[in-house]
C-alpha positions as protocol buffer text, in pm:
chain_id: "A"
residue {
  index: 1
  type: MET
  ca { x: 2878 y: 1776 z: 1623 }
}
residue {
  index: 2
  type: VAL
  ca { x: 2832 y: 2061 z: 1378 }
}
residue {
  index: 3
  type: GLY
  ca { x: 2635 y: 2254 z: 1643 }
}
residue {
  index: 4
  type: LEU
  ca { x: 2937 y: 2289 z: 1868 }
}
residue {
  index: 5
  type: PHE
  ca { x: 3132 y: 2463 z: 1596 }
}
residue {
  index: 6
  type: THR
  ca { x: 2838 y: 2675 z: 1486 }
}
residue {
  index: 7
  type: TYR
  ca { x: 2796 y: 2793 z: 1845 }
}
residue {
  index: 8
  type: PRO
  ca { x: 3147 y: 2827 z: 1989 }
}
residue {
  index: 9
  type: LYS
  ca { x: 3027 y: 2946 z: 2329 }
}
residue {
  index: 10
  type: ARG
  ca { x: 2833 y: 2621 z: 2361 }
}
residue {
  index: 11
  type: LYS
  ca { x: 3155 y: 2423 z: 2309 }
}
residue {
  index: 12
  type: LEU
  ca { x: 3333 y: 2646 z: 2560 }
}
residue {
  index: 13
  type: LYS
  ca { x: 3062 y: 2585 z: 2822 }
}
residue {
  index: 14
  type: LYS
  ca { x: 3071 y: 2211 z: 2750 }
}
residue {
  index: 15
  type: LEU
  ca { x: 3447 y: 2200 z: 2814 }
}
residue {
  index: 16
  type: ILE
  ca { x: 3399 y: 2387 z: 3141 }
}
residue {
  index: 17
  type: LYS
  ca { x: 3116 y: 2158 z: 3250 }
}
residue {
  index: 18
  type: GLU
  ca { x: 3347 y: 1863 z: 3186 }
}
residue {
  index: 19
  type: GLY
  ca { x: 3617 y: 2026 z: 3400 }
}
residue {
  index: 20
  type: GLU
  ca { x: 3848 y: 2075 z: 3102 }
}
residue {
  index: 21
  type: TYR
  ca { x: 3951 y: 2426 z: 3207 }
}
residue {
  index: 22
  type: VAL
  ca { x: 4291 y: 2438 z: 3039 }
}
residue {
  index: 23
  type: GLU
  ca { x: 4145 y: 2314 z: 2712 }
}
residue {
  index: 24
  type: ALA
  ca { x: 3855 y: 2560 z: 2747 }
}
residue {
  index: 25
  type: LEU
  ca { x: 4105 y: 2841 z: 2801 }
}
residue {
  index: 26
  type: GLU
  ca { x: 4301 y: 2751 z: 2489 }
}
residue {
  index: 27
  type: TYR
  ca { x: 3983 y: 2722 z: 2285 }
}
residue {
  index: 28
  type: GLY
  ca { x: 3853 y: 3051 z: 2424 }
}
residue {
  index: 29
  type: LYS
  ca { x: 4177 y: 3232 z: 2344 }
}
residue {
  index: 30
  type: SER
  ca { x: 4146 y: 3116 z: 1983 }
}
residue {
  index: 31
  type: LEU
  ca { x: 3802 y: 3281 z: 1963 }
}
residue {
  index: 32
  type: GLU
  ca { x: 3872 y: 3591 z: 2165 }
}
residue {
  index: 33
  type: SER
  ca { x: 3922 y: 3837 z: 1879 }
}
residue {
  index: 34
  type: LYS
  ca { x: 3568 y: 3760 z: 1755 }
}
residue {
  index: 35
  type: PHE
  ca { x: 3402 y: 3798 z: 2094 }
}
residue {
  index: 36
  type: THR
  ca { x: 3560 y: 4103 z: 2264 }
}
residue {
  index: 37
  type: ASP
  ca { x: 3219 y: 4274 z: 2274 }
}
residue {
  index: 38
  type: ASP
  ca { x: 3035 y: 3965 z: 2397 }
}
residue {
  index: 39
  type: HIS
  ca { x: 2951 y: 4006 z: 2766 }
}
residue {
  index: 40
  type: ASP
  ca { x: 2888 y: 3634 z: 2820 }
}
residue {
  index: 41
  type: PHE
  ca { x: 3208 y: 3523 z: 2648 }
}
residue {
  index: 42
  type: MET
  ca { x: 3427 y: 3767 z: 2841 }
}
residue {
  index: 43
  type: PHE
  ca { x: 3261 y: 3660 z: 3168 }
}
residue {
  index: 44
  type: ILE
  ca { x: 3327 y: 3294 z: 3086 }
}
residue {
  index: 45
  type: MET
  ca { x: 3694 y: 3361 z: 3007 }
}
residue {
  index: 46
  type: GLY
  ca { x: 3746 y: 3561 z: 3326 }
}
residue {
  index: 47
  type: SER
  ca { x: 3574 y: 3288 z: 3523 }
}
residue {
  index: 48
  type: ILE
  ca { x: 3802 y: 3018 z: 3381 }
}
residue {
  index: 49
  type: TYR
  ca { x: 4109 y: 3215 z: 3487 }
}
residue {
  index: 50
  type: TYR
  ca { x: 3950 y: 3272 z: 3829 }
}
residue {
  index: 51
  type: ILE
  ca { x: 3875 y: 2900 z: 3869 }
}
residue {
  index: 52
  type: LEU
  ca { x: 4238 y: 2827 z: 3777 }
}
residue {
  index: 53
  type: GLU
  ca { x: 4335 y: 3077 z: 4051 }
}
residue {
  index: 54
  type: ASP
  ca { x: 4491 y: 3325 z: 3812 }
}
residue {
  index: 55
  type: GLY
  ca { x: 4324 y: 3641 z: 3936 }
}
residue {
  index: 56
  type: LYS
  ca { x: 4574 y: 3861 z: 3756 }
}
residue {
  index: 57
  type: LYS
  ca { x: 4459 y: 3729 z: 3417 }
}
residue {
  index: 58
  type: ALA
  ca { x: 4091 y: 3713 z: 3520 }
}
residue {
  index: 59
  type: ILE
  ca { x: 4065 y: 4081 z: 3616 }
}
residue {
  index: 60
  type: PRO
  ca { x: 4098 y: 4230 z: 3262 }
}
residue {
  index: 61
  type: TYR
  ca { x: 3815 y: 4005 z: 3142 }
}
residue {
  index: 62
  type: PHE
  ca { x: 3594 y: 4112 z: 3432 }
}
residue {
  index: 63
  type: GLU
  ca { x: 3682 y: 4475 z: 3361 }
}
residue {
  index: 64
  type: ARG
  ca { x: 3572 y: 4428 z: 2999 }
}
residue {
  index: 65
  type: VAL
  ca { x: 3243 y: 4276 z: 3114 }
}
residue {
  index: 66
  type: LEU
  ca { x: 3190 y: 4579 z: 3337 }
}
residue {
  index: 67
  type: GLU
  ca { x: 3263 y: 4813 z: 3045 }
}
residue {
  index: 68
  type: LEU
  ca { x: 2979 y: 4638 z: 2862 }
}
residue {
  index: 69
  type: ASP
  ca { x: 2749 y: 4634 z: 3168 }
}
residue {
  index: 70
  type: LYS
  ca { x: 2865 y: 4843 z: 3463 }
}
residue {
  index: 71
  type: ASN
  ca { x: 2581 y: 4710 z: 3682 }
}
residue {
  index: 72
  type: ASP
  ca { x: 2674 y: 4342 z: 3665 }
}
residue {
  index: 73
  type: VAL
  ca { x: 2693 y: 4249 z: 4034 }
}
residue {
  index: 74
  type: GLU
  ca { x: 2790 y: 3887 z: 3967 }
}
residue {
  index: 75
  type: THR
  ca { x: 3097 y: 4006 z: 3777 }
}
residue {
  index: 76
  type: LEU
  ca { x: 3180 y: 4258 z: 4050 }
}
residue {
  index: 77
  type: VAL
  ca { x: 3173 y: 3977 z: 4307 }
}
residue {
  index: 78
  type: LEU
  ca { x: 3415 y: 3766 z: 4102 }
}
residue {
  index: 79
  type: LYS
  ca { x: 3634 y: 4070 z: 4033 }
}
residue {
  index: 80
  type: THR
  ca { x: 3647 y: 4140 z: 4407 }
}
residue {
  index: 81
  type: ASN
  ca { x: 3759 y: 3782 z: 4473 }
}
residue {
  index: 82
  type: ALA
  ca { x: 4015 y: 3797 z: 4190 }
}
residue {
  index: 83
  type: HIS
  ca { x: 4163 y: 4111 z: 4346 }
}
residue {
  index: 84
  type: LEU
  ca { x: 4184 y: 3927 z: 4676 }
}
residue {
  index: 85
  type: GLN
  ca { x: 4362 y: 3634 z: 4501 }
}
residue {
  index: 86
  type: VAL
  ca { x: 4638 y: 3874 z: 4397 }
}
residue {
  index: 87
  type: GLN
  ca { x: 4634 y: 4068 z: 4724 }
}
residue {
  index: 88
  type: GLN
  ca { x: 4496 y: 4393 z: 4579 }
}
residue {
  index: 89
  type: LYS
  ca { x: 4304 y: 4495 z: 4889 }
}
residue {
  index: 90
  type: GLU
  ca { x: 4223 y: 4852 z: 4781 }
}
residue {
  index: 91
  type: ASP
  ca { x: 4078 y: 4734 z: 4450 }
}
residue {
  index: 92
  type: ALA
  ca { x: 3870 y: 4472 z: 4633 }
}
residue {
  index: 93
  type: ILE
  ca { x: 3737 y: 4748 z: 4861 }
}
residue {
  index: 94
  type: LYS
  ca { x: 3640 y: 4956 z: 4556 }
}
residue {
  index: 95
  type: CYS
  ca { x: 3452 y: 4659 z: 4412 }
}
residue {
  index: 96
  type: CYS
  ca { x: 3267 y: 4603 z: 4740 }
}
residue {
  index: 97
  type: LYS
  ca { x: 3163 y: 4968 z: 4747 }
}
residue {
  index: 98
  type: LYS
  ca { x: 3037 y: 4944 z: 4388 }
}
residue {
  index: 99
  type: ILE
  ca { x: 2838 y: 4630 z: 4474 }
}
residue {
  index: 100
  type: LEU
  ca { x: 2680 y: 4817 z: 4765 }
}
residue {
  index: 101
  type: GLU
  ca { x: 2591 y: 5111 z: 4539 }
}
residue {
  index: 102
  type: LEU
  ca { x: 2400 y: 4867 z: 4319 }
}
residue {
  index: 103
  type: GLU
  ca { x: 2266 y: 4641 z: 4594 }
}
residue {
  index: 104
  type: PRO
  ca { x: 2265 y: 4824 z: 4930 }
}
residue {
  index: 105
  type: GLU
  ca { x: 2135 y: 4511 z: 5105 }
}
residue {
  index: 106
  type: ASN
  ca { x: 2414 y: 4282 z: 4981 }
}
residue {
  index: 107
  type: TYR
  ca { x: 2524 y: 4135 z: 5314 }
}
residue {
  index: 108
  type: GLU
  ca { x: 2826 y: 3953 z: 5175 }
}
residue {
  index: 109
  type: ALA
  ca { x: 2968 y: 4278 z: 5038 }
}
residue {
  index: 110
  type: HIS
  ca { x: 2893 y: 4455 z: 5367 }
}
residue {
  index: 111
  type: GLY
  ca { x: 3073 y: 4186 z: 5566 }
}
residue {
  index: 112
  type: LEU
  ca { x: 3373 y: 4169 z: 5335 }
}
residue {
  index: 113
  type: LEU
  ca { x: 3406 y: 4547 z: 5318 }
}
residue {
  index: 114
  type: GLU
  ca { x: 3401 y: 4571 z: 5697 }
}
residue {
  index: 115
  type: LYS
  ca { x: 3661 y: 4293 z: 5722 }
}
residue {
  index: 116
  type: LEU
  ca { x: 3889 y: 4454 z: 5460 }
}
residue {
  index: 117
  type: GLU
  ca { x: 3865 y: 4804 z: 5605 }
}
residue {
  index: 118
  type: ASN
  ca { x: 3944 y: 4679 z: 5954 }
}
residue {
  index: 119
  type: ALA
  ca { x: 4232 y: 4452 z: 5852 }
}
């Protein structure tokens, strides 16, 4: 059991794997001040909020991940979807365009961008 407390991200991932999202969120918030520069931690926290359908709270975490690694396409995809959760169409379009800058052949981003621009 000591390992879980020595490696807090491991405990966080275990809670998520068990579907304990609310508990994972509370645990993650208690660690946040120590991990603001940790790409993986911030991605996990944003993802928990996204899974709980709270795009508004997920977006700042995804933005922090992108400050740490502006070329993280996986985060851009989740950020796009979080913007769509909170009906921020223009921000979702910006994310799609950024994904296409990084991966010009990303068909999902192409399709979504076309759909959003024609809606």
